[in-house]
Every structure is written in structure tokens, then in C-alpha cells.
C-alpha positions as CSV (number, residue, x, y, z in Angstrom):
1,M,43.0,59.7,271.9
2,K,44.9,57.1,273.9
3,L,46.8,55.9,270.8
4,K,48.7,59.1,270.4
5,Y,50.2,58.5,273.9
6,L,50.7,54.8,273.7
7,I,52.8,54.7,270.5
8,P,55.5,57.1,271.9
9,V,55.5,55.1,275.2
10,L,56.0,51.9,273.2
11,I,58.9,53.4,271.3
12,V,60.5,54.8,274.4
13,L,60.2,51.5,276.3
14,S,61.4,49.6,273.3
15,M,64.5,51.7,273.1
16,I,65.1,51.3,276.9
17,S,64.8,47.5,276.5
18,L,67.7,47.5,274.0
19,F,70.1,48.7,276.7
20,I,68.9,46.4,279.5
21,G,70.7,43.0,279.9
22,A,73.6,41.2,281.4
23,T,76.2,43.2,279.4
24,N,76.2,46.9,280.1
25,I,75.5,49.0,277.0
26,S,74.7,52.6,277.6
27,L,73.0,55.1,275.3
28,M,76.2,57.2,275.3
29,D,78.2,54.3,274.0
30,L,76.0,53.9,270.9
31,N,78.3,55.9,268.7
32,Q,81.4,53.9,269.7
33,L,80.4,50.4,270.3
34,S,83.0,47.7,270.6
35,A,82.7,44.6,268.4
36,Q,81.3,42.6,271.4
37,Q,78.7,45.2,272.1
38,Q,77.7,45.4,268.5
39,Q,77.3,41.6,268.4
40,I,75.2,41.6,271.6
41,L,73.0,44.4,270.2
42,L,72.5,42.8,266.8
43,Q,72.3,39.2,267.7
44,S,70.6,39.3,271.1
45,R,68.8,42.5,272.0
46,L,67.2,43.4,268.6
47,P,65.9,39.9,268.0
48,R,64.6,39.8,271.6
49,L,62.8,43.1,271.0
50,A,61.4,42.0,267.7
51,S,60.1,38.7,269.1
52,I,58.5,40.5,272.1
53,L,56.7,43.0,269.8
54,I,55.5,40.3,267.4
55,A,54.3,38.1,270.3
56,G,52.4,41.0,271.8
57,A,50.8,42.0,268.5
58,T,49.9,38.3,267.8
59,M,48.2,38.0,271.2
60,A,46.2,41.2,270.6
61,V,45.0,39.9,267.2
62,C,44.1,36.5,268.7
63,G,42.1,38.2,271.4
64,L,40.3,40.3,268.9
65,I,39.5,37.3,266.7
66,M,38.2,35.4,269.8
67,Q,36.0,38.4,270.7
68,Q,34.6,38.7,267.2
69,L,33.9,34.9,266.9
70,S,32.2,34.7,270.3
71,R,30.6,38.1,270.1
72,N,31.7,38.7,273.7
73,K,33.9,41.6,274.7
74,F,35.3,39.9,277.7
75,V,36.6,36.7,276.2
76,S,40.3,36.2,275.8
77,P,42.7,33.3,275.3
78,T,43.1,33.2,279.1
79,T,39.4,33.2,280.0
80,A,38.5,30.7,277.2
81,G,40.9,28.1,278.5
82,T,43.3,28.2,275.5
83,M,46.3,29.1,277.6
84,D,45.6,26.3,280.1
85,S,45.3,23.8,277.3
86,A,48.6,25.0,275.8
87,R,50.2,24.6,279.3
88,L,48.8,21.1,279.5
89,G,50.4,20.4,276.1
90,I,53.8,21.5,277.3
91,L,53.4,19.4,280.4
92,V,52.5,16.3,278.4
93,S,55.4,16.9,276.0
94,L,57.8,17.2,278.9
95,L,56.5,14.0,280.6
96,V,55.7,11.8,277.6
97,F,58.1,13.0,274.9
98,T,61.2,13.5,277.1
99,S,63.6,14.0,274.2
100,A,61.4,16.4,272.3
101,S,62.9,19.5,270.8
102,P,61.5,23.0,271.7
103,M,59.8,23.1,268.3
104,Q,58.1,19.7,268.9
105,Q,57.0,21.0,272.3
106,A,55.6,24.1,270.8
107,I,53.7,22.1,268.2
108,T,52.3,19.8,270.9
109,A,51.2,22.9,272.9
110,M,49.5,24.3,269.8
111,V,47.7,21.0,269.1
112,F,46.5,20.9,272.7
113,A,45.4,24.6,272.6
114,V,43.3,24.0,269.4
115,L,41.8,20.8,270.8
116,G,41.1,22.3,274.2
117,R,39.1,25.2,272.7
């Protein structure tokens, strides 16, 4: 029942997010975009939207897996301490590995999240 309302809301909010940013692009300009606006839309806003949707879906799947493994409806990555362990991993990578790339920081956070669980 709720799903039939949530999917249209997700689509509408996703479309709205494409037009929100530092550079003004309106829905009326969609037919006649300048080269700069096309570049912003294709190289910035669409990848941003895709990454947000993928991250949200991934977090939902992780929560479901944790609930199934622990057989507890109320467990989530935040209540199980996984998020805190990942934050500690980022902090350690910033303090110890000062010249680490963002990918190395993410890998460090992932290792800490797995070990902290």
C-alpha cells in the first residue's frame, strides 16, 4: 500500500534534485539548455543523483541483511556500531596516514567497520 505512494514521491524528488545546485537550471530551460548547462547536468547532477540512489539502496540492503543475520527487527548499521567503527577508521586514516587518498581512507573505514562489528 505504501509502496504505490513512495515510488512516485521518489521520482518527483529525484527530478527536483536535478535542478537544485549552484548553477540555476530550470525545468523550462530543459528543451534549450546551453552547453554549460548540459555539461553541469550530465557531469554533475545526474552522477550525484545516481550515487545518492545507489547509496540509499545499499544502506537499505545492509540493514536488511543485518536484521536477518541477527534475527532482530531493530538492528541497523547505526545501532550495531558499524557506523561508529567506520568513523573511527576515517579518523585514524586522517591522523596516521596523512597523505592517504580518498580511496585509501574509504578502504581503511571499511576495514574498521568490518573489524568493529
